[in-house]
N, C-alpha and C positions, 0 to 999 in steps of 0.2 A: 743645515739650520732647519731647525723643526718649522718655522714660519713659511719654507718654502715647501711643506708639503700638506698645508693647509689652505683650502680654498672655501672663503666665506663670502657669501653673497646676501648683501643688506635686502636685497628685494625677495629673499627666499622667506615664506611665510612662516617656516620651521622657528626663526628665529637665530641670533647668532650664537647664543649659549648652547642651544640644542645642536646645531652644526658642530660647533667646536667639539662638543662631547661625544658625538657621534663618531666624527673622524679620528679623535685622539683614541677611541677604543676600538675602532677599526684597524690602525695602524699597531696597536699591541697586540690585537687577535693575531694579525697575519704575521708579526715576528718584524717588524720591520722597525719598530721600537723595542728592545731587549729587556730582558729582566735587570734590573739594577741600573739602568739607565736613569741619569740625572736631568731632568727637564729644565728649561729656562724659569727664570722666576717668572710671576705673574706681571711684575712691572716691565720685565724685557720683553716678553712675548707679546704683550699689548701695543708695547711703543713698536715692535717690528711688524704686527698686525696692522695698525692703526685702528685698533678698537680701544675701547674702556678698560680699565685695569679690572673692574668687576666682571665684565665678561668673561676673561680668562680664571680669576678666582672663582667663578661659580662652576667652571667647568671641571677645573680641578677638584673642586670639593665632590661634586657630582661622580665622579670617578674614584675619587678616594674611598666613599661611602659605597660603591659597589666592589671595592677590592682590588682597584686596577693599580691606585698610586697608595704611597705612603706620603702623608704630610706631616709637617710639624713647624712650631712658629719660629720664623727668620730662617727657614732652611728651604732650599728650593726642592720640589715635587722628586721622589723616585719612584720608577717603577717597580712593582712588587716582587720579590725574590720567587724564581721560579713559576714566574705567570704562564710559559710555554706550557706547563702539565696540564694547564685548564683547557686548552684546544689541540693540541696534538695527541692524536689516538692512534694506537697500533692497528693496523689493517686488521679486519675481522678474518679467521680463519674458515676456510671454505667449509660451508654445511653439507650436511652427508642426508639430509631429510628432503632433498628435492627441492628446496627454496621454501618450505612451509614453514610458519611462524608458530614456534612451539607453545608460545603462551596463548593463544589462541584456545577456546573451547573446542572439544568433540564436534559440536554443532557447528561452530563457524567454520572448521577445517573442512566440513563435508559440504558446504555451499558451493564450492567450485564445482563439484559435479550434479550439482541440482540442475533440473529442466524446469523449476518453477521459482521466479516467475519466467514467463516464455520469454526467450530470445528474441521472437518476433514482435514482440509488443509495442515496438519503436515504429512498426509499420503500418500505417493508415490505408489498408488495401483491401478491396473487397474478397473474399468474402469472411473477415476475421469476424470470429464470433464473440458476443459479449458487449458489444458497445451500442449506444444509444447514437441517435442521428443528432450530432449536434448543430447540424444546419438546420434543424427546425424548430431549436430553443428559441423562445421569446427573449432575447439577448436585450433588446432594448428595457422591456420590462425590468428584467434582473438587474439589468444597470442603475435602474431608480432605485430598485429596492437597497443596492448596494451603497448608493448614494447617500440616501435617506438614512441607512443604519451608522454609518460611518460619520455623520454629523450628529447624530443623537448622543447626548452626553448624560452619562448614568454614573457618577463617580461614587454613587452608595454601592454599585454592585460590580465593581473592577474587579473582586476577587471571586466571584461567581463563574465558575467554568462551564455549567451546565445550566444556558440562560433560561430562565424560567418562561419567557414568551415562546420559545421553540419547542421546550417542553411541554406546555400546554397545548400548543398546535398540534405536537405528534400524539399525545394523551388523545384527543377528540378525532384525529383523522384515523387511527390505527383501531379506535373502538368501532368507528362506523364502516371503515371501509375494509379492515382485515380481522375483525373480531377478535382484537387483542384487548383483554381487560388486564388495565394498572393504571396506577396514579402517577402524577407527573413526576412525582421525587423517585420514583423508579426507572425514569429514563436518563440513560448516560449518554452525551453526546459527543462522538468520538471522530477522529480525522477520515478514517475510513471504517468499512466493514472487517477488514484485517485486522486492524487496530482493536477492535472488540474480541477477536479471537485471540489476541495476543493477551488482552487484560483477563479474559476467562482463562487462560492456558496457565497465568501467571498466579491467580488466586485461587485455583479449583484443582490445578493437577500438581501431585507429588512425583517426583521419579520415581517411576516402575509401575504407575497407575495404567490399567487397560485403559485404552479410549477408543470405541466403536466408530468407524466413518464409512462412508458408501463406497463401494467400490465396482466399477470406477465410480470417482467423484472428483470433489473440488482440492487439487492439490493442497491450496492455500491454508484448510484445516488441518489436513495432516502435518502440514510443515511448521505451524505454529504451536499444533500440541508436542510435536517430536522435540522441539527447542524447549520444552517445558520438561523432556524427560520421560514423556509418555510411551507406552507400549502400543503402537497402532494396530489394530484387527482390522483389516477390512469385510465387510461385511457383503454378499453377493446381492445381486438384485434380481426380481423378478418382474412382472408385467406391471406390478403396482408401485415398485422402487424398493426400499430396503426391506429385506427379511429380519426376524428374529431370529435367531439361531439359539436355542435354549443351551445348547452344550457347551456353549463359550463363557469363558470367566466372567462373571459379574464384573461391568466395567464401571469406572468412576464418571466418564462422559459417554454420550452417545450422541453423534454430530451427523444431523441429517438436511435435506433439502425437501421437504415435503411438498410445498407449492409445485415446483419444476425440479425434478430432480437433474440436478448437475452431473452429468453431461445431457442424460437423455430426454429431459422435459418430462419425465412421467409425475403424473399426478396421484398422489398417495390417498387413497379412498379412506373415508371414514371410519371403517372397520380396521385397515390394518393402521391407522393412527390410535386407534384405543389400544390394539396389541404392542404398540411402541411404547405407550405411555404404561402399559403393565409392567413392561420390561424393566423400567427405570423405577426401582424400589426407593419409596421416599427416604430420605436421610443417607442413602448411600450412591444412587446416582443421578445425575444431572443430565438433562436433554437439552441439547445447544442446537435451534431451529434456525437455519440460515433461509430468509424471506427475499432472496437479493432481487428478485425480478417478479415479486409476487402481483404487482400494479397491473402487469400485462397477460390476462385471460381472456381467451377469445371466442370460445365455443359455447361457454355459460357463465353464469356470475361467479367471480372468484371464490374457491372455497375457503371459507374461515382458517386464520392460522391455528397451527397446533397449539399455541399457547392459551387459546380461548377454552380449549378442551379441557385443559390441566385444572385442575381443582386441588392438588397437593402442594404446589409451588415448586415444581421439579424443570420448569421449562425457561431457559435463558432465550430470549427473542433477538435476532440481528436484522437489521434492514440498512439499506444505504439509499440517498439520493442518486449516486452516481448513475443507477440504471433508468430512473424515472427522469433525470433530468437530462443531465451532462456528466461526462466523467471530470469535465474542470471543476465543477464543485464537489469538493472531498469532504464531504460529510457522511457519516454513518451513525447511528444510534444503535445501542444495546438496552433491552427493555430486562430486568432482572425482579427476581422475586424479593417481596419486602424484607425478609430476613438478610437478604445479602446487600440491599442497596447502601447502606452508610458505609461498609468494609472496602464495596467495589468502588465507591467515588473515593475514599481515601487512596486507596490502589491506584486509580486513576490519575490523581496527582503526582503519586511517587514516580509513575512510570513516564510520565511527560504526554499522556495521550490525550492531547487537550485541544479541540477544534478552534479556529479563530472565531473570536468573539463577534466581530463585525458580518463573516458570513452566516452565523447562528441568527442574529437580529434580521439581516436580511432574508433569510428562509422563513422566519417567521412571518414578514410581513407578506412573503410571498405565497405563503399558505392562507393567511387570514385574509387576503383580500381576492382570494378565489383563482387565483392565475396556477396555481399547483395543480388542483384538479382539472381546471380546464386545459391545461397541457395533457395531462396523461390521459384525459379521455381523447383528446385529439390523437395522440400517438398511438392507442391502443387500436383506433380503427386504421392508421398506417401502417403499423406494425402486422397487422392480420392480413392486409392485402399484400405486403411483401411476404409473408409466410408462404401463403396459397402461390403468390407467382413464383417464389422459388420453388416450391413443391411440383408446380406442373410444368415449369420449364425444365427440372432435373428427369420428370418422367419421361418428356418428349426428346430431349437431347441424348440422355444418359441411363434411361431405361434399361438398357440390356447389362448395364454394368453397376449400377446402383438402385437401391430401395429407399426412397425417404420414408422417416417416420415423422409424421407431421404432429408436431406437440400441441396440446391443447391450449399452451400458452409460452411466453416466455420470449426468448431474441435470438435462438438460435435452433437448429435441426439437426437430426443425425443420419447420415447416409449411410448405409449398410452397404457394403461389400459383396456383391451376388455369389461370386465365386468362392466366398468364405474364406478366403486365403488372409495371411497375416501381413500384408505388405503396405498396410495402411500409413506407415512411417515414410518409407519410401515414394508413396505417391503423393504425401503431403510435401515433402521436399521437392518433388518435381515440379508440384504446383507453386509453389513458392517461387522456383527460380522463373517459371513463367508467367510470375505477377498475381497469383492468387493464393492469399492467405487463408489457410483451412488448419485445423487440430486433427492430428490423428488420435482417432479414440481409444487405441491401445496405450499410447502415452498416459493416459490417464488412470491408468491400474496401478494398484497398491501393489498387489502381487505377482504371479503369471498372468498375462493379458490373457482374456478369452474372449474378448468384443473387439472387434476389427470394423474400422469406419471412418468416416470424415464428419468432423464437427463443423458446421456451416452458419456463418452468422447473416442474419436477412434483416434485422433493424436497423444498422446504419447507412443501408445501402439501397438507392433508388431503381426503379423497373430497368433502367436502362444498363445499370451497372450490375445488378443480378445478370441480367439478359447477356452481356459481354463476357462476365466471369463463367459464367455456365458453357458459353461456348468456348472458352480457353480451355476448360476442363475437358469437354468433350475431344478438342484437338489432342491434349496430351494423353487421355487414357483410351481412345478409340482409334486414334491415328485417322479420323474422318475429319473433315471441314465440316464442322456443324452451321447447320441453317440458322439464318436470322428467325426472332421469333420465340 
């Protein structure tokens, strides 16, 4: 009897009709009720189950609407003919492509072999580069800003994805502190700096376009532009950062990190910046300036952004709050030339690169109340001390093996291998196994690696943590037990 296969509970919040519909559907799908089977009338099944007749009637009608049953006036319901064909599928033939999914794009198929994002990024261990110290962030003040933003009601602005309050706060901050010249409506608020690169790639790159990037450089930039079909051209570095190679094909985009070259931390002087601007012919080439940690300059006043030197509207400027505050605040921003702003904002909506409204409003308050600048100034002092401490401990404990390059700013430094060997990847793996997270410099090369060393973060780590990590490095690299201090 069908009634014996159904278990209805009046206490179930789903309701009797939903329970009956779901259970009958499952019985048919599983083949326990076959095609052509005649079901009890609604009156009979209701009596057997002790429920109202309408309960059964509504369940039958729903299943008929879905195609499981055929119902007619004054006739009992019948299970649809050949219903099994909907659920029984032949076993797929073994694929000969190693398990890859052929419907994926060539870009997606290549992701499995990519070394970016870094596999160790889930590990919060010294001396992992590129991290701010979340322990020093004013969480209580930030919580108040978030609460105030969450309680604020602005129904007339619900469709505004780039909040005017944060745009205005960023316009003023960037003008005074980074020398960026822009109006508020040129600033797009995105979830991350990587999202800004994705937006640029989607709107400015046509498959086959040449894109210059620094080599070694930031892997996320190459990843974003490569996904758009660009031909990536690695430009070598000298002591001043990215060089201009006139013999190369004219690029559609030039990606650079002039304030602190990633990963070396080199500062591009004004003369080199002028050369870079001259290499970008207006109307043919855009420059993407990633100022990812430009707030942290220690030996002199921060050099103004490249965007501020541009008089032709060639530079798209990227910044992020993740370095100046904490990685948990996933907000980036993109300053675009005036002629691009309307199109880029439409593209931003199409791609869904929209940051939380509440977090935007909270950041605007955080900046307007002076908390952001106060935090940056405090962390600038702390990070400078940690940079100097790491360099000193490296010289004392590992001076015979490594040479630390002390950058003028940023959150990480490069330690070169004195023997000039190419074993930095092996060394990084050994250190990871010992509990120290570093990055091999050669892994950031676009072409054949020419630079070998270790990328070490200092910003997120306190003095005792830096000291312990360097002692571990000394034990691994020299075989000697390092002294404290």
